[in-house]
LUMKOLTOR-915419 format. One record per residue (C-alpha): x, y, z; residue in one letter. Coordinates in steps of 0.1 Angstrom, whole numbers, plus 5000, padded with zeros to 4 digits. Layout:
BEGIN
    x    y    z res
    X    Y    Z   A
...
//
This chain:
BEGIN
    x    y    z res
 6892 2836 8151   M
 6911 2821 8121   T
 6895 2799 8096   S
 6912 2765 8113   Q
 6894 2774 8144   D
 6861 2782 8126   D
 6836 2753 8135   P
 6824 2729 8107   I
 6788 2734 8094   I
 6767 2700 8087   L
 6736 2703 8074   A
 6715 2673 8059   D
 6701 2690 8029   T
 6722 2723 8018   I
 6682 2737 8008   T
 6682 2740 8047   V
 6714 2755 8064   L
 6708 2762 8097   P
 6725 2796 8096   G
 6751 2820 8082   P
 6778 2799 8063   V
 6793 2826 8048   A
 6836 2815 8049   G
 6826 2781 8067   R
 6835 2750 8056   V
 6801 2732 8047   L
 6794 2695 8048   V
 6759 2688 8035   A
 6744 2651 8028   G
 6729 2671 7996   S
 6740 2651 7961   H
 6765 2674 7943   G
 6745 2683 7917   G
 6741 2717 7899   L
 6719 2733 7917   Y
 6736 2722 7952   P
 6766 2737 7941   G
 6746 2767 7933   Y
 6733 2771 7963   L
 6766 2765 7985   A
 6782 2797 7961   A
 6753 2818 7972   S
 6757 2810 8008   A
 6792 2825 8003   A
 6811 2787 8017   V
 6848 2788 8021   R
 6848 2748 8009   A
 6819 2724 8007   V
 6816 2686 8010   V
 6790 2669 7990   F
 6776 2629 7985   N
 6786 2620 7950   D
 6751 2598 7946   A
 6775 2573 7923   G
 6781 2600 7903   I
 6749 2588 7878   G
 6741 2596 7841   K
 6760 2627 7826   G
 6782 2627 7858   G
 6753 2646 7876   A
 6758 2634 7910   G
 6793 2659 7910   I
 6786 2685 7886   E
 6789 2710 7913   A
 6826 2703 7913   L
 6836 2720 7881   A
 6810 2746 7885   Y
 6823 2756 7922   L
 6860 2758 7906   D
 6848 2782 7886   G
 6838 2803 7915   L
 6874 2799 7931   E
 6854 2775 7960   I
 6866 2745 7968   A
 6845 2714 7966   A
 6845 2675 7971   A
 6822 2648 7968   A
 6823 2616 7993   L
 6816 2580 7981   S
 6776 2570 7980   H
 6790 2538 7993   S
 6805 2549 8020   S
 6780 2571 8038   C
 6745 2578 8036   R
 6733 2601 8017   I
 6709 2630 8035   G
 6730 2625 8065   D
 6757 2650 8073   A
 6768 2635 8106   N
 6770 2599 8085   D
 6791 2618 8059   A
 6815 2630 8086   M
 6822 2599 8106   R
 6822 2575 8078   R
 6824 2589 8046   G
 6855 2589 8018   T
 6863 2612 7993   V
 6855 2599 7956   S
 6860 2630 7940   E
 6876 2670 7944   A
 6882 2698 7925   N
 6914 2718 7915   A
 6908 2738 7943   R
 6903 2715 7968   A
 6931 2691 7958   R
 6956 2720 7960   A
 6951 2718 8000   V
 6958 2682 7994   G
 6923 2666 7995   V
 6927 2635 7977   A
 6903 2602 7967   R
 6901 2578 7994   G
 6905 2602 8021   M
 6881 2603 8055   A
 6860 2636 8053   C
 6872 2645 8084   A
 6906 2644 8070   A
 6898 2665 8042   A
 6878 2688 8063   V
 6904 2696 8080   S
 6926 2699 8047   R
 6894 2725 8032   L
 6900 2748 8065   R
 6935 2755 8049   L
 6913 2773 8018   V
 6919 2808 8017   P
 6888 2826 8013   Q
 6887 2842 7985   A
 6863 2872 7968   A
 6834 2852 7957   I
 6814 2866 7927   P
 6776 2864 7926   K
 6771 2832 7908   P
 6746 2837 7878   S
 6713 2822 7889   S
 6711 2783 7885   V
 6672 2780 7888   R
 6652 2748 7898   E
 6625 2741 7876   H
 6586 2734 7888   R
 6560 2722 7859   V
 6526 2707 7862   V
 6516 2682 7835   L
 6478 2680 7835   D
 6474 2643 7830   G
 6438 2626 7817   P
 6427 2623 7852   K
 6455 2633 7877   R
 6482 2661 7873   R
 6517 2653 7873   V
 6540 2676 7891   V
 6578 2676 7880   L
 6600 2689 7906   V
 6641 2694 7906   D
 6639 2689 7940   S
 6612 2682 7965   A
 6617 2714 7982   S
 6594 2727 7953   L
 6564 2707 7966   V
 6534 2727 7973   D
 6513 2712 8005   R
 6480 2720 7988   T
 6482 2722 7949   E
 6503 2690 7952   D
 6478 2667 7968   R
 6463 2640 7953   G
 6491 2643 7926   A
 6518 2625 7910   I
 6549 2644 7920   V
 6579 2630 7900   V
 6613 2644 7920   T
 6648 2648 7912   G
 6656 2645 7945   S
 6673 2615 7961   H
 6651 2586 7976   G
 6672 2585 8011   A
 6649 2601 8040   L
 6667 2635 8053   I
 6687 2629 8083   G
 6668 2600 8088   G
 6636 2614 8096   N
 6603 2599 8085   P
 6586 2633 8090   V
 6605 2646 8060   K
 6596 2619 8034   A
 6576 2645 8014   L
 6557 2673 8024   A
 6520 2666 8009   V
 6499 2643 8008   D
 6502 2630 7972   A
 6488 2600 7949   F
 6522 2591 7943   A
 6559 2599 7945   A
 6593 2591 7923   V
 6626 2597 7934   F
 6665 2590 7925   N
 6676 2562 7941   D
 6718 2579 7942   A
 6728 2548 7930   S
 6710 2529 7961   M
 6743 2535 7986   G
 6753 2530 8018   M
 6726 2503 8036   E
 6703 2512 8004   R
 6696 2541 8020   C
 6688 2557 7988   G
 6652 2543 7988   V
 6645 2548 8022   S
 6615 2569 8018   R
 6596 2540 7999   L
 6589 2521 8032   P
 6577 2555 8048   V
 6556 2569 8022   L
 6540 2533 8022   D
 6527 2538 8055   Q
 6514 2569 8041   R
 6494 2553 8015   G
 6517 2567 7986   I
 6525 2549 7958   A
 6563 2554 7955   A
 6593 2545 7935   F
 6629 2555 7926   T
 6648 2556 7892   V
 6682 2543 7889   A
 6713 2573 7890   A
 6724 2554 7860   A
 6693 2566 7838   S
 6681 2598 7848   A
 6703 2628 7856   R
 6699 2631 7897   I
 6683 2669 7905   G
 6663 2670 7872   N
 6626 2657 7873   A
 6627 2659 7838   R
 6648 2635 7835   S
 6634 2617 7858   S
 6599 2616 7835   Y
 6615 2610 7803   D
 6646 2587 7807   D
 6641 2567 7841   G
 6641 2536 7847   I
 6624 2519 7878   I
 6647 2507 7906   S
 6623 2499 7933   A
 6591 2502 7942   V
 6570 2504 7974   N
 6545 2478 7983   R
 6514 2506 7974   A
 6534 2513 7938   A
 6534 2473 7934   A
 6501 2474 7939   A
 6494 2498 7912   L
 6511 2475 7888   G
 6549 2497 7891   A
 6576 2470 7883   E
 6615 2474 7885   V
 6631 2477 7850   G
 6597 2495 7838   E
 6602 2528 7825   P
 6591 2554 7850   A
 6572 2573 7820   R
 6553 2544 7815   S
 6540 2538 7847   A
 6535 2572 7857   I
 6513 2580 7821   D
 6496 2549 7835   R
 6484 2563 7870   W
 6475 2597 7856   A
 6451 2580 7832   S
 6435 2560 7861   A
 6402 2565 7877   P
 6403 2591 7907   L
 6390 2563 7928   T
 6421 2545 7927   A
 6439 2547 7957   A
 6474 2535 7965   A
 6467 2508 7994   S
//
């Protein structure tokens, strides 16, 4: 079987792959931050396509592209305004390329190209011997607030279903439902949750977890991608500016335009009987 015959692998999140992807072209619904790039390299993909998450603060939404160039892996990012982040099928159906690294450009991938056309080009990338990438860690830090724990996780996949129950969970993840599935909004019954809005994106999908979490009584808000580095929970906490809130968060006083840390610290000090409802 030639590389042109290999099936394209689709994954709504690069943290959960459908099987072996070595030597394949992967279309991931994930943002193109550094850690997703590391996961792509660790899986030895031939090439990978991400969502650019609006690029955001410090270019964090496409940081993987340069990183993967250094490993001789072709990579491209799709415009957040062309398809839903967290939805690989939508990426293939509607996505258009916003950025591509040198190795992808060498086979003709260019800005404005439809995702399906870009994938056809990426099939032509010769398979290189991929060196084992140096480790890139996602971080999990627990801050003991006066009343509630604040848990900083660079990815929502690092949530602990037991330890984080009732905590304020601050993530670096985008606020879109993975594959549009409400079950995947958050893996724990937290008191509150924070996400990056990935520049809102197509159909405001970057905040689509918020109403779902409302139904579970979890206060939730997003921070603007321009204010905090996507994939970095510490940046969400230290730098983030609130861009959208759900009803439960609004009831607890969170406001659009407020520094995220102000609302988080206030909630961490509130009596434990306070509920997001």
